[in-house]
C-alpha positions as CSV (number, residue, x, y, z in Angstrom):
1,M,0.0,0.0,0.0
2,T,1.4,3.4,-1.0
3,P,1.4,6.5,1.1
4,N,-1.2,7.9,-1.4
5,D,-3.5,4.9,-0.7
6,I,-3.2,5.3,3.0
7,I,-3.8,9.0,3.0
8,D,-6.8,8.6,0.7
9,K,-8.3,5.8,2.9
10,L,-7.9,8.0,6.0
11,G,-10.0,10.7,4.4
12,G,-7.5,12.7,2.4
13,T,-4.8,15.2,3.1
14,A,-6.8,17.6,5.2
15,E,-8.1,14.9,7.5
16,V,-4.7,13.3,8.0
17,A,-3.2,16.7,8.8
18,R,-5.9,17.3,11.3
19,L,-5.3,13.9,12.9
20,C,-1.6,14.5,13.1
21,Q,-1.9,18.1,14.1
22,V,0.3,19.3,11.2
23,K,-0.4,21.5,8.2
24,P,-1.8,20.0,5.0
25,P,1.4,20.8,2.9
26,S,3.3,18.4,5.3
27,V,0.9,15.6,4.5
28,S,1.1,16.4,0.8
29,Q,4.9,16.0,1.0
30,W,4.3,12.6,2.6
31,R,2.6,11.5,-0.6
32,E,5.9,11.8,-2.4
33,S,8.5,11.1,0.3
34,G,6.5,8.5,2.4
35,I,4.8,8.8,5.7
36,P,7.3,9.1,8.6
37,A,7.4,6.0,10.7
38,A,6.3,7.7,13.9
39,R,3.3,9.3,12.1
40,L,2.4,6.0,10.5
41,M,2.4,4.2,13.9
42,F,0.2,7.0,15.3
43,L,-2.2,6.7,12.4
44,K,-2.5,3.0,12.9
45,L,-3.4,3.5,16.5
46,A,-5.7,6.4,15.8
47,R,-7.6,4.6,13.0
48,P,-7.2,0.8,13.4
49,D,-10.4,0.3,11.4
50,V,-8.8,1.6,8.3
51,F,-5.6,-0.4,8.7
52,A,-7.5,-3.6,9.5
53,A,-9.3,-3.3,6.2
54,V,-6.0,-2.6,4.4
55,D,-4.3,-5.6,6.0
56,A,-7.2,-7.9,5.1
57,S,-7.1,-6.6,1.5
58,E,-3.4,-7.3,1.1
59,E,-3.7,-10.8,2.6
60,T,-6.4,-11.6,0.0
61,K,-4.1,-10.4,-2.8
62,K,-1.2,-12.5,-1.5
63,A,-3.4,-15.6,-1.3
64,A,-4.5,-15.2,-5.0
């Protein structure tokens, strides 16, 4: 799953910026450079519902 996919599934740039208490341009940069590890861990804790769906989807792809 790419940073773009993660950010989109979390509700977009503005929503991720709100969750992480950063400005939207920072999140836009993550789309290109990757989500910093600490922020990604935070997002997984803040929105486990999104990441559970992502993990299940990737497991299905691996099994096929």
